[in-house]
SEFI-597717 format. One line per 2 residues: for each residue x, y, z of N, C-alpha, C, CB. Coordinates in steps of 0.02 Angstrom, whole numbers. Glycine has a CB too. Example, Ala and Ser with C-alpha at 12.3 -4.5 7.8 and 13.67 -1.06 7.14 Angstrom:
660,-284,390,615,-225,390,660,-165,390,565,-224,452; 642,-112,354,684,-53,357,645,2,394,704,-30,286
END
This chain:
-106,174,-1464,-88,253,-1483,-140,292,-1447,-92,273,-1569; -133,326,-1432,-182,389,-1401,-169,454,-1435,-166,405,-1318
-253,489,-1462,-226,539,-1512,-247,610,-1445,-279,537,-1613; -183,635,-1430,-203,689,-1380,-214,763,-1397,-155,691,-1332
-212,759,-1468,-259,829,-1503,-331,817,-1499,-244,844,-1591; -332,743,-1502,-416,743,-1481,-459,776,-1427,-432,682,-1466
-406,757,-1381,-436,775,-1309,-409,851,-1295,-407,716,-1245; -363,894,-1335,-333,939,-1313,-396,1000,-1360,-241,932,-1329
-413,976,-1404,-462,1013,-1434,-510,1004,-1395,-477,1000,-1498; -559,946,-1360,-602,950,-1309,-580,1033,-1238,-593,859,-1276
-532,997,-1236,-511,1039,-1181,-520,1121,-1212,-426,1016,-1158; -492,1138,-1260,-497,1202,-1297,-568,1235,-1300,-473,1190,-1368
-588,1193,-1315,-674,1207,-1337,-718,1222,-1258,-717,1116,-1385; -685,1181,-1216,-723,1181,-1126,-692,1254,-1096,-686,1095,-1060
-610,1277,-1130,-611,1351,-1091,-656,1392,-1153,-516,1392,-1074; -681,1385,-1216,-691,1445,-1251,-747,1442,-1226,-683,1455,-1323
-792,1370,-1198,-870,1380,-1192,-896,1381,-1126,-908,1325,-1226; -860,1404,-1082,-859,1396,-1007,-918,1391,-1000,-830,1445,-963
-965,1459,-1007,-1013,1464,-955,-1076,1444,-998,-1017,1541,-916; -1051,1421,-1069,-1111,1365,-1081,-1120,1311,-1068,-1124,1351,-1126
-1079,1286,-1049,-1059,1231,-1026,-1095,1209,-965,-996,1235,-1016; -1054,1285,-909,-1076,1285,-835,-1185,1282,-842,-1033,1383,-790
-1188,1331,-888,-1286,1365,-890,-1291,1296,-905,-1331,1439,-963; -1284,1247,-958,-1306,1198,-974,-1334,1125,-914,-1256,1188,-1018
-1266,1135,-874,-1271,1071,-824,-1323,1099,-781,-1197,1046,-779; -1314,1167,-747,-1341,1195,-678,-1418,1200,-707,-1302,1281,-646
-1442,1201,-779,-1502,1219,-778,-1556,1128,-780,-1507,1281,-852; -1500,1091,-764,-1530,1028,-763,-1537,995,-717,-1510,993,-796
-1495,1033,-655,-1500,1007,-584,-1580,1012,-541,-1442,1053,-541; -1592,963,-535,-1651,975,-474,-1645,948,-415,-1715,952,-489
-1596,911,-399,-1574,905,-332,-1509,916,-308,-1586,850,-314; -1497,935,-245,-1429,939,-244,-1398,907,-168,-1411,1018,-259
-1357,861,-156,-1340,830,-122,-1259,834,-82,-1358,787,-155; -1265,852,-24,-1211,886,24,-1174,808,56,-1257,946,97
-1108,821,49,-1052,739,68,-1023,776,108,-990,692,6; -964,709,151,-933,737,167,-884,730,148,-937,741,206
-849,706,84,-810,681,45,-827,649,-19,-784,649,77; -798,618,-49,-811,622,-149,-859,546,-130,-705,606,-230
-920,552,-144,-965,498,-155,-981,461,-223,-1020,520,-135; -963,507,-258,-985,490,-344,-941,482,-369,-1018,534,-390
-926,412,-440,-879,432,-482,-914,377,-533,-795,429,-457; -889,398,-606,-953,374,-667,-913,319,-688,-978,433,-741
-845,300,-679,-826,242,-694,-838,193,-629,-756,248,-718; -827,110,-670,-847,58,-622,-822,63,-584,-847,4,-630
-846,34,-502,-819,29,-465,-743,64,-436,-829,-16,-474; -758,138,-458,-706,167,-444,-681,153,-376,-715,227,-455
-731,153,-315,-719,167,-233,-668,89,-234,-813,168,-168; -705,41,-254,-687,-34,-240,-610,-33,-263,-737,-95,-287
-603,-6,-330,-534,-11,-356,-479,19,-333,-533,6,-409; -495,78,-300,-454,126,-269,-457,118,-196,-474,193,-289
-479,69,-164,-482,60,-108,-501,131,-64,-422,28,-96; -565,161,-91,-570,204,-66,-637,208,-16,-560,244,-113
-655,239,20,-716,242,72,-762,330,47,-672,243,176; -822,294,20,-853,318,8,-870,375,63,-885,278,-13
-890,446,40,-913,482,84,-987,497,109,-889,526,68; -1014,514,164,-1062,498,195,-1124,563,168,-1038,492,275
-1172,554,140,-1229,593,133,-1261,650,187,-1274,547,123; -1246,684,200,-1242,768,247,-1292,785,252,-1208,834,221
-1341,827,301,-1412,851,288,-1401,943,310,-1478,798,348; -1322,949,321,-1291,1026,320,-1257,1033,257,-1235,1044,382
-1257,1101,246,-1225,1111,165,-1145,1106,194,-1249,1206,114; -1103,1089,151,-1048,1070,159,-980,1100,78,-1069,985,172
-925,1087,84,-920,1118,-6,-898,1060,-51,-852,1187,-21; -906,999,-16,-910,955,-65,-992,944,-80,-869,891,-44
-1013,942,-162,-1101,925,-164,-1111,901,-214,-1155,980,-160; -1179,876,-237,-1162,851,-317,-1241,886,-333,-1146,741,-338
-1239,908,-399,-1321,920,-423,-1341,858,-467,-1333,996,-473; -1390,827,-477,-1431,778,-517,-1502,805,-541,-1442,714,-474
-1505,783,-599,-1552,806,-636,-1619,751,-617,-1524,809,-714; -1681,762,-650,-1736,723,-641,-1732,650,-652,-1782,747,-678
-1677,647,-686,-1669,569,-704,-1636,536,-652,-1628,554,-769; -1594,572,-616,-1551,545,-565,-1464,535,-597,-1590,467,-542
-1459,585,-657,-1410,575,-680,-1355,644,-642,-1426,568,-759; -1297,620,-640,-1257,654,-616,-1224,730,-660,-1214,604,-600
-1255,783,-643,-1228,844,-691,-1171,888,-660,-1290,896,-709; -1166,889,-606,-1128,938,-575,-1087,931,-536,-1154,971,-552
-1000,924,-496,-987,908,-453,-955,966,-445,-966,852,-448; -963,966,-345,-903,1032,-336,-855,1011,-307,-920,1096,-294
-800,1012,-308,-727,988,-252,-755,946,-216,-688,1044,-196; -756,885,-284,-737,830,-245,-697,784,-256,-776,802,-233
-660,798,-308,-575,763,-310,-552,825,-304,-539,715,-386; -559,907,-337,-504,950,-319,-525,1029,-288,-461,956,-387
-494,1059,-229,-486,1093,-215,-529,1166,-259,-429,1076,-207; -590,1178,-244,-613,1226,-308,-635,1212,-395,-555,1267,-314
-624,1146,-369,-639,1093,-447,-730,1095,-458,-607,979,-429; -734,1117,-492,-805,1112,-531,-827,1091,-592,-828,1162,-536
-851,1008,-599,-859,981,-645,-920,995,-686,-852,929,-629; -947,997,-739,-1007,981,-775,-1006,924,-826,-1027,1039,-809
-1060,882,-827,-1077,822,-850,-1122,818,-905,-1100,790,-803; -1089,793,-969,-1148,810,-1028,-1148,731,-1047,-1124,876,-1105
-1211,705,-1046,-1209,650,-1105,-1230,630,-1181,-1231,613,-1084; -1218,584,-1198,-1241,558,-1275,-1255,495,-1280,-1192,567,-1328
-1270,469,-1328,-1300,407,-1325,-1244,342,-1311,-1340,400,-1393; -1177,361,-1327,-1115,338,-1322,-1047,336,-1283,-1105,351,-1357
-1063,410,-1256,-1040,448,-1224,-1028,487,-1153,-1050,463,-1250; -994,485,-1094,-992,537,-1039,-962,573,-1023,-994,527,-999
-961,635,-1031,-880,698,-1052,-904,724,-990,-873,772,-1139; -866,736,-941,-865,790,-895,-786,854,-927,-853,742,-802
-835,899,-903,-768,949,-908,-750,982,-822,-791,1026,-972; -692,998,-812,-668,1003,-752,-641,1086,-724,-612,950,-755
-660,1118,-705,-644,1184,-700,-609,1181,-638,-702,1232,-702; -561,1257,-635,-534,1241,-564,-537,1343,-562,-431,1179,-557
-566,1382,-528,-593,1446,-526,-605,1453,-598,-548,1503,-493; -632,1433,-645,-668,1440,-694,-619,1434,-755,-706,1501,-689
-570,1402,-734,-519,1393,-792,-509,1307,-827,-440,1422,-756; -522,1275,-859,-508,1198,-865,-465,1181,-853,-512,1169,-910
-470,1107,-802,-418,1084,-788,-386,1012,-801,-420,1097,-739; -467,991,-825,-473,908,-850,-549,904,-881,-465,844,-775
-510,860,-928,-594,818,-965,-590,743,-952,-605,825,-1067; -635,717,-937,-656,640,-948,-706,624,-984,-671,608,-893
-672,565,-1023,-731,526,-1074,-719,482,-1057,-737,522,-1147; -781,447,-1058,-821,381,-1061,-852,355,-1107,-862,378,-1027
-821,301,-1137,-860,289,-1211,-895,228,-1186,-807,274,-1288; -962,206,-1193,-990,155,-1184,-1008,128,-1259,-1044,168,-1137
-1023,52,-1250,-1042,-3,-1307,-1104,-53,-1285,-972,-53,-1321; -1117,-69,-1318,-1210,-97,-1275,-1220,-52,-1226,-1220,-185,-1225
-1221,-23,-1183,-1250,-11,-1127,-1208,3,-1081,-1286,-55,-1109; -1130,-13,-1077,-1098,-15,-1026,-1031,17,-1064,-1098,-88,-991
-985,42,-1002,-942,87,-1016,-881,39,-1038,-932,139,-956; -847,43,-1084,-794,-9,-1121,-713,36,-1115,-825,-23,-1222
-719,105,-1103,-643,141,-1105,-662,230,-1073,-604,141,-1210; -606,233,-1031,-608,312,-997,-555,326,-1013,-618,330,-920
-560,390,-1028,-492,446,-1025,-489,486,-984,-481,490,-1076; -456,505,-966,-442,575,-901,-374,612,-961,-393,533,-783
-388,680,-965,-333,732,-985,-329,775,-962,-327,754,-1035; -273,792,-938,-255,828,-876,-211,898,-913,-202,772,-817
-214,939,-910,-211,1013,-932,-193,1062,-880,-277,1034,-958; -184,1034,-808,-181,1083,-741,-143,1155,-760,-133,1042,-673
-81,1158,-776,-54,1211,-763,-53,1272,-834,13,1186,-737; -71,1239,-887,-97,1283,-955,-105,1228,-990,-46,1343,-995
-129,1264,-1042,-168,1214,-1103,-103,1189,-1145,-232,1264,-1164; -54,1190,-1132,3,1179,-1171,5,1090,-1181,74,1215,-1128
-1,1072,-1245,-15,982,-1258,49,940,-1224,-16,957,-1357; 108,990,-1221,177,946,-1197,173,942,-1136,248,973,-1211
132,964,-1095,117,968,-1036,88,928,-981,95,1002,-1041; 38,920,-1055,-47,886,-1011,-17,803,-1027,-160,912,-1072
-50,765,-960,-59,699,-952,-125,663,-956,-34,689,-897; -117,612,-932,-187,573,-960,-178,505,-927,-194,563,-1053
-245,483,-922,-258,415,-883,-298,373,-913,-286,422,-819; -263,311,-949,-334,270,-984,-348,209,-976,-337,267,-1052
-416,197,-952,-442,146,-930,-469,94,-997,-496,174,-881; -456,20,-995,-507,4,-1027,-549,-50,-1012,-490,-2,-1077
-603,-51,-1022,-645,-114,-973,-654,-183,-1001,-725,-93,-958; -639,-226,-980,-656,-294,-1004,-719,-337,-968,-591,-334,-995
-753,-374,-999,-796,-404,-974,-808,-493,-1012,-854,-352,-980; -842,-508,-969,-842,-600,-973,-912,-616,-941,-769,-647,-919
-974,-628,-985,-1044,-630,-959,-1079,-577,-926,-1048,-677,-917; -1053,-527,-964,-1088,-462,-929,-1052,-428,-876,-1155,-480,-897
-1015,-457,-830,-982,-429,-785,-916,-421,-809,-987,-461,-727; -897,-340,-794,-832,-331,-772,-785,-375,-739,-836,-289,-738
-728,-392,-762,-680,-442,-755,-619,-406,-755,-682,-496,-807; -581,-368,-791,-537,-346,-779,-511,-279,-813,-508,-391,-783
-485,-226,-783,-470,-158,-799,-417,-153,-811,-482,-113,-761; -389,-138,-882,-331,-130,-894,-285,-48,-915,-333,-178,-942
-231,-33,-890,-236,46,-885,-154,21,-946,-228,104,-773; -157,68,-996,-96,45,-1036,-62,114,-1014,-106,28,-1130
-2,112,-1032,40,157,-1012,94,163,-1068,65,140,-944; 85,254,-1098,98,271,-1161,188,321,-1134,15,325,-1202
202,295,-1203,284,324,-1190,305,410,-1219,341,262,-1242; 307,446,-1171,321,520,-1194,371,510,-1243,347,572,-1135
388,554,-1299,323,624,-1311,263,599,-1362,363,708,-1359; 288,537,-1384,244,514,-1456,199,491,-1422,271,458,-1514
169,478,-1351,125,438,-1337,100,377,-1361,91,465,-1336; 152,344,-1411,133,265,-1426,124,211,-1363,196,233,-1473
114,153,-1371,80,118,-1305,153,80,-1297,-4,59,-1315; 163,84,-1241,210,45,-1211,211,-14,-1198,221,62,-1168
275,-51,-1175,253,-136,-1149,218,-141,-1082,324,-187,-1136; 216,-78,-1052,202,-100,-975,124,-66,-978,265,-61,-904
79,-133,-935,23,-81,-951,18,-103,-851,-62,-104,-1031; -50,-89,-836,-80,-100,-761,-151,-136,-760,-90,-26,-724
-124,-195,-722,-204,-230,-715,-235,-218,-655,-207,-310,-720; -291,-225,-661,-354,-234,-594,-399,-303,-632,-424,-139,-581
-395,-331,-570,-454,-398,-590,-504,-401,-543,-423,-478,-590; -565,-430,-564,-644,-405,-502,-663,-470,-496,-727,-347,-536
-672,-509,-443,-700,-566,-444,-776,-549,-407,-650,-619,-408; -818,-598,-434,-897,-581,-399,-906,-663,-351,-981,-567,-482
-978,-653,-312,-982,-715,-265,-1036,-752,-320,-1016,-697,-171; -1077,-804,-291,-1133,-823,-312,-1189,-782,-321,-1147,-864,-278
-1189,-734,-292,-1255,-691,-303,-1253,-648,-366,-1268,-641,-240; -1175,-646,-392,-1151,-604,-443,-1143,-522,-404,-1210,-609,-511
-1122,-512,-351,-1113,-466,-312,-1027,-450,-331,-1136,-489,-235; -990,-405,-329,-923,-392,-332,-904,-405,-257,-906,-318,-361
-852,-485,-255,-819,-494,-198,-756,-483,-174,-823,-538,-190; -726,-472,-240,-644,-466,-216,-612,-432,-280,-600,-551,-198
-571,-363,-263,-523,-331,-313,-449,-333,-304,-537,-263,-317; -433,-358,-357,-350,-363,-362,-317,-329,-395,-325,-415,-382
-250,-322,-370,-211,-248,-413,-163,-320,-461,-136,-165,-336; -113,-313,-504,-86,-340,-539,-34,-386,-515,-73,-301,-574
-41,-401,-464,30,-428,-431,-50,-482,-383,110,-345,-370; -82,-467,-375,-127,-509,-337,-147,-492,-271,-102,-567,-332
-130,-430,-266,-126,-415,-202,-215,-383,-187,-55,-357,-191; -246,-385,-119,-307,-380,-119,-333,-298,-126,-328,-417,-59
-366,-273,-161,-385,-198,-158,-429,-189,-114,-409,-167,-216; -480,-229,-113,-559,-228,-101,-568,-307,-67,-612,-215,-184
-604,-305,-20,-656,-370,-19,-716,-358,12,-630,-432,17; -763,-396,-8,-830,-392,8,-868,-458,59,-862,-387,-63
-857,-431,119,-870,-475,181,-910,-433,228,-802,-500,218; -956,-488,278,-1001,-452,316,-952,-452,371,-1075,-482,327
-985,-399,437,-946,-401,486,-933,-463,521,-964,-360,522; -1003,-512,519,-992,-579,560,-954,-626,526,-1055,-614,578
-923,-606,460,-857,-668,410,-805,-643,446,-836,-660,305; -801,-567,427,-729,-525,458,-727,-556,531,-735,-425,463
-782,-565,584,-760,-588,636,-717,-642,666,-796,-589,651; -757,-685,599,-748,-753,624,-671,-775,595,-814,-805,594
-662,-729,535,-589,-734,517,-528,-720,554,-582,-702,471; -565,-654,586,-521,-634,633,-476,-676,692,-556,-591,660
-530,-721,733,-527,-768,747,-479,-829,742,-563,-768,734; -498,-835,668,-463,-899,643,-379,-871,617,-517,-937,569
-386,-818,626,-306,-775,606,-267,-783,637,-295,-710,604; -286,-736,704,-259,-745,769,-235,-807,779,-304,-732,817
-281,-853,795,-246,-942,814,-195,-957,774,-299,-1013,798; -187,-953,687,-146,-957,659,-82,-918,657,-171,-961,622
-110,-860,678,-31,-801,682,-13,-846,747,-43,-683,703; -45,-831,780,7,-870,847,37,-951,849,-41,-870,919
16,-1005,786,56,-1040,782,99,-1047,749,41,-1069,782; 97,-974,694,154,-980,652,215,-934,678,132,-960,579
198,-916,740,264,-873,787,326,-947,786,227,-844,902; 320,-1002,814,349,-1047,807,376,-1026,739,313,-1105,819
367,-1046,683,418,-1039,612,444,-974,616,380,-1047,534; 425,-907,624,465,-859,637,519,-887,691,425,-799,658
526,-916,770,571,-921,789,616,-962,758,560,-928,835; 603,-1022,725,658,-1055,686,711,-1024,643,630,-1094,646
639,-976,577,697,-940,549,729,-889,583,682,-915,494; 724,-852,635,757,-795,676,835,-841,683,706,-773,764
809,-897,718,873,-953,757,923,-947,688,840,-1062,779; 878,-980,638,942,-988,569,988,-942,553,915,-994,499
955,-862,559,985,-813,565,1033,-791,588,965,-794,576; 1012,-783,674,1079,-766,689,1123,-815,729,1077,-705,722
1088,-880,700,1175,-932,700,1202,-937,785,1261,-872,642; 1180,-938,832,1190,-947,883,1200,-892,940,1228,-981,874
1193,-833,918,1170,-769,973,1110,-769,1009,1163,-704,940; 1127,-753,1069,1068,-759,1130,1008,-659,1110,1137,-761,1249
962,-681,1105,909,-641,1092,874,-612,1142,871,-669,1060; 849,-571,1158,838,-519,1203,754,-501,1204,887,-455,1179
746,-489,1131,648,-488,1110,666,-496,1036,585,-393,1128; 585,-520,995,580,-491,957,532,-440,934,588,-523,934
531,-405,900,491,-344,885,447,-360,811,548,-272,878; 389,-352,834,331,-360,780,328,-295,760,257,-389,804
366,-266,693,367,-186,686,330,-196,630,441,-139,678; 271,-137,634,218,-116,576,229,-46,556,140,-122,599
244,-50,501,249,18,473,191,42,453,291,23,420; 196,116,432,132,149,438,83,123,359,149,245,447
95,80,352,70,79,286,26,-20,278,155,100,226; -27,-16,248,-57,-54,257,-33,-110,262,-91,-50,231
19,-128,213,69,-189,226,90,-204,270,115,-192,203; 116,-148,305,128,-154,365,94,-197,425,128,-103,374
45,-208,406,-25,-239,466,-6,-312,431,-139,-201,453; -18,-329,367,-43,-394,348,29,-430,330,-102,-391,283
91,-403,330,143,-423,301,204,-382,360,139,-402,213; 209,-390,415,251,-351,444,316,-379,473,217,-321,488
384,-333,467,431,-366,513,444,-409,576,452,-334,522; 496,-466,562,495,-494,628,583,-464,640,475,-595,631
597,-417,677,652,-385,707,693,-416,787,621,-315,716; 717,-471,779,744,-492,837,815,-454,864,754,-563,825
809,-446,931,840,-398,971,893,-443,996,794,-361,1025; 963,-441,989,1024,-460,1013,1063,-441,1068,1055,-454,975
1065,-482,1127,1093,-485,1177,1136,-443,1181,1110,-533,1188; 1224,-455,1145,1259,-414,1150,1256,-350,1123,1296,-436,1139
1202,-320,1092,1191,-249,1070,1164,-222,1124,1148,-238,1010; 1107,-260,1159,1105,-235,1226,1129,-212,1285,1091,-254,1240
1188,-264,1288,1225,-274,1344,1285,-203,1329,1257,-363,1345; 1292,-176,1272,1326,-125,1234,1276,-59,1260,1327,-144,1143
1248,-78,1243,1195,-13,1247,1187,9,1325,1112,-36,1215; 1177,-46,1362,1180,-52,1445,1250,-9,1465,1187,-147,1474
1295,-29,1452,1384,-22,1461,1382,67,1436,1447,-92,1387; 1352,75,1384,1354,133,1358,1309,196,1396,1337,119,1292
1277,166,1448,1220,221,1477,1173,237,1414,1259,302,1508; 1146,199,1388,1116,229,1332,1039,236,1373,1121,179,1253
1002,283,1342,912,290,1379,875,229,1371,855,350,1337; 816,230,1408,778,172,1384,741,158,1301,724,174,1433
726,247,1284,709,222,1210,767,179,1163,691,292,1168; 825,204,1172,868,175,1133,883,104,1151,924,213,1133
879,66,1208,859,-3,1240,820,-23,1190,820,-4,1312; 764,6,1177,699,-30,1160,678,-25,1083,640,2,1205
737,15,1052,724,29,986,754,-29,920,757,102,980; 698,-75,909,715,-115,873,763,-96,793,655,-143,869
747,-48,792,797,-9,745,899,7,745,762,60,755; 893,-35,820,959,-29,837,1005,-85,841,960,-1,891
969,-151,822,993,-212,815,1005,-216,729,941,-269,849; 1032,-267,708,1038,-258,660,1011,-293,601,1083,-253,664
979,-248,548,936,-283,514,941,-336,461,908,-244,495; 994,-361,443,1006,-417,428,971,-492,459,1064,-409,437
954,-485,519,912,-546,550,845,-555,539,912,-546,617; 815,-486,507,762,-495,492,712,-535,448,762,-462,487
671,-548,485,622,-631,437,553,-602,424,603,-724,500; 504,-625,402,409,-617,387,387,-680,370,380,-564,317
333,-657,362,284,-714,368,295,-752,301,204,-688,379; 305,-818,295,297,-854,243,220,-892,215,345,-899,257
201,-908,247,145,-952,236,101,-908,208,116,-988,295; 87,-923,134,30,-877,78,-40,-876,109,17,-917,-6
-58,-930,119,-136,-938,164,-135,-875,208,-144,-1018,222; -102,-888,269,-115,-839,327,-98,-755,294,-55,-862,400
-69,-754,244,-34,-684,235,-108,-660,175,73,-690,193; -138,-701,149,-197,-672,103,-243,-678,165,-223,-719,24
-255,-718,208,-315,-702,260,-309,-637,275,-318,-742,327; -264,-642,301,-243,-570,357,-251,-494,302,-132,-579,392
-220,-514,252,-231,-474,197,-302,-442,181,-210,-511,145; -356,-489,171,-428,-477,183,-445,-466,236,-465,-517,168
-419,-478,298,-459,-428,354,-428,-353,357,-452,-462,438; -361,-337,349,-356,-280,329,-386,-222,306,-335,-286,307
-406,-269,218,-429,-244,192,-502,-198,201,-419,-278,163; -526,-253,234,-587,-255,266,-580,-198,312,-603,-323,301
-546,-187,361,-534,-152,402,-512,-65,378,-487,-192,436; -482,-65,317,-466,-23,287,-528,12,270,-428,-43,243
-581,-18,226,-637,5,198,-683,41,257,-672,-56,160; -650,33,303,-695,58,358,-664,105,414,-724,-2,392
-595,135,411,-574,177,418,-522,142,484,-625,231,419; -538,84,514,-494,61,585,-443,8,540,-554,11,663
-390,23,488,-358,-30,479,-295,-46,537,-336,-22,410; -271,23,548,-233,36,605,-236,7,668,-239,89,615
-301,33,692,-307,35,771,-321,-45,780,-377,91,806; -351,-75,745,-379,-159,751,-324,-193,706,-472,-178,714
-266,-179,669,-213,-214,664,-174,-233,704,-187,-197,635; -176,-155,720,-95,-148,798,-140,-194,861,-72,-19,848
-210,-199,869,-247,-220,918,-228,-308,923,-328,-198,902; -246,-337,833,-213,-396,817,-164,-421,851,-193,-393,766
-103,-378,811,-48,-421,833,-33,-403,897,12,-419,792; -58,-354,938,-63,-355,1009,-85,-405,1056,-94,-312,1021
-120,-430,1021,-177,-487,1061,-113,-550,1044,-283,-504,1008; -100,-569,986,-48,-607,966,19,-620,1007,-34,-582,910
44,-566,1010,92,-553,1066,95,-571,1120,96,-507,1079; 46,-544,1150,25,-557,1223,20,-638,1238,-51,-519,1238
-10,-654,1184,-25,-745,1176,39,-789,1177,-64,-768,1094; 86,-768,1138,154,-799,1144,197,-779,1179,184,-802,1097
185,-739,1222,233,-715,1270,223,-766,1327,221,-635,1293; 163,-811,1346,155,-852,1390,197,-925,1380,86,-856,1394
207,-912,1321,258,-983,1274,325,-980,1287,262,-981,1183; 372,-1055,1316,418,-1055,1322,466,-1073,1260,418,-1081,1369
494,-1026,1209,533,-1019,1161,615,-1055,1153,530,-954,1161; 637,-1064,1219,688,-1080,1242,723,-1116,1194,680,-1107,1295
663,-1188,1195,708,-1250,1144,730,-1231,1082,664,-1315,1122; 704,-1181,1049,702,-1158,978,742,-1096,964,633,-1145,957
764,-1081,1026,811,-995,1017,840,-1007,1072,769,-908,1019; 931,-986,1063,940,-945,1137,912,-885,1161,1000,-927,1147
881,-888,1206,847,-828,1218,862,-796,1291,774,-841,1209; 865,-732,1309,870,-700,1370,811,-740,1427,855,-613,1354
814,-737,1492,768,-737,1545,713,-688,1542,802,-729,1602; 724,-617,1515,673,-566,1519,651,-580,1453,694,-490,1537
699,-630,1387,646,-628,1320,577,-615,1307,644,-680,1294; 562,-572,1256,485,-572,1246,476,-551,1178,445,-524,1297
405,-566,1149,394,-543,1106,358,-474,1094,376,-585,1086; 358,-399,1066,309,-332,1068,297,-315,1004,339,-265,1105
264,-293,1003,234,-254,924,248,-179,955,125,-270,895; 290,-155,891,331,-107,889,307,-66,813,408,-137,896
315,17,823,300,73,773,323,114,755,268,98,777; 312,165,737,351,213,742,339,269,785,357,231,690
288,271,810,285,299,878,290,254,937,226,333,884; 295,208,951,320,181,995,354,212,1059,351,151,965
296,210,1104,345,251,1162,340,195,1245,300,356,1180; 389,175,1255,413,126,1303,385,164,1355,494,108,1308
415,218,1388,396,270,1433,312,280,1454,423,334,1399; 278,272,1402,206,267,1420,177,217,1395,170,318,1404
189,162,1410,157,88,1409,153,59,1357,97,81,1428; 202,76,1319,205,35,1254,201,-26,1231,243,41,1234
252,-74,1291,256,-137,1304,167,-183,1331,319,-133,1364; 145,-134,1360,104,-153,1394,40,-213,1375,88,-96,1409
-9,-189,1330,-45,-234,1272,6,-287,1237,-75,-183,1211; 58,-299,1241,99,-350,1226,99,-402,1257,150,-335,1226
129,-378,1322,172,-431,1369,133,-447,1447,256,-393,1386; 133,-488,1455,99,-515,1525,136,-460,1576,120,-610,1547
113,-458,1617,119,-416,1680,178,-440,1734,46,-417,1719; 168,-503,1721,220,-550,1760,312,-543,1708,175,-654,1756
293,-529,1644,356,-508,1617,391,-448,1635,350,-503,1555; 332,-406,1620,336,-348,1631,380,-325,1718,258,-328,1619
363,-348,1758,386,-342,1825,453,-385,1814,331,-372,1885; 476,-422,1780,537,-454,1775,573,-408,1740,537,-521,1745
559,-379,1677,593,-303,1655,592,-252,1685,573,-276,1605; 569,-230,1732,578,-181,1783,611,-209,1837,519,-153,1805
609,-277,1884,673,-285,1908,751,-284,1878,664,-335,1931; 752,-294,1822,829,-280,1794,839,-188,1780,840,-332,1705
789,-167,1773,812,-87,1773,786,-85,1694,912,-65,1791; 762,-116,1661,735,-129,1575,684,-82,1577,701,-214,1548
648,-86,1632,573,-45,1630,589,-6,1674,500,-81,1646; 521,54,1674,541,103,1737,490,75,1782,535,194,1727
501,80,1844,453,35,1911,396,80,1906,488,31,2007; 330,34,1906,275,48,1904,248,110,1968,246,-20,1904
END
């Protein structure tokens, strides 16, 4: 059970004493730090748990900045979570309280409770549109420790309007390396949200994953064979949708020769002929090897924390496709003479060289020869 009235009282107090809390916080500030984006949060491992990249410290003035007191405590935040949002933070023995205002109006409060010097609970109570308790909502986090390390974050889900505790809870798990550093963050389904590996480790993992994916294509081919049941296949599109799991768990979509022949007979354009979505979706398959999936997920999250997950992920799959296109799969699958693997995605453009990084030139020439690609 959560006491919404308690948090509403804090919000009303914040509204009535805006100038006081503003002046108190600003008077503490002795240092200002300008950043490219949100860089700090007072809850533990916020960036790692939300797989967000920290903003960079900048020399020039920006709209997002922080004010610190002489002890290095965060006192004022400007526009780090909300446009025109300014947060004023106060500290007591067992509590940190941030009042967030937008254009001088109270937007929300965040209360972090401490016990034995460490945070045990955080409640964010949002009254964004007005100060009506029935329109407000909250986010609650409980922090669970083992041997002084945060190992679990529980987010209870409350039933409206009573705010009684419901049956559903969201869990986040944290794991550490031998040096006591945070190594991995997992969601409630044990999917990786954050991974702490070095560039050298990531490079080594990439080589390993690429090799294993190339071998795994034998399994993909067999799975597709079992699905299509004797139909000739003209391509296998490795479809990467625009989310993270599109990189570490893509869809393998076979193109059926009969569909292509009908398209050609109907004089469909080249875009339609290479659109994997024009072929039956019930023949799609995915990766089943859990070890490879986990390794690929680690790699994808490493790239995601550096802002390069899409570029690096697509590049890896194009290299895999390029390699397997040099192998013969005709013993395991009925394929056309011009059969290829290729990497497909939302903005894939076959006329602008979309196949070039997935397919060796000798096979591209074969496709050009039969009119399936524009001649170079």
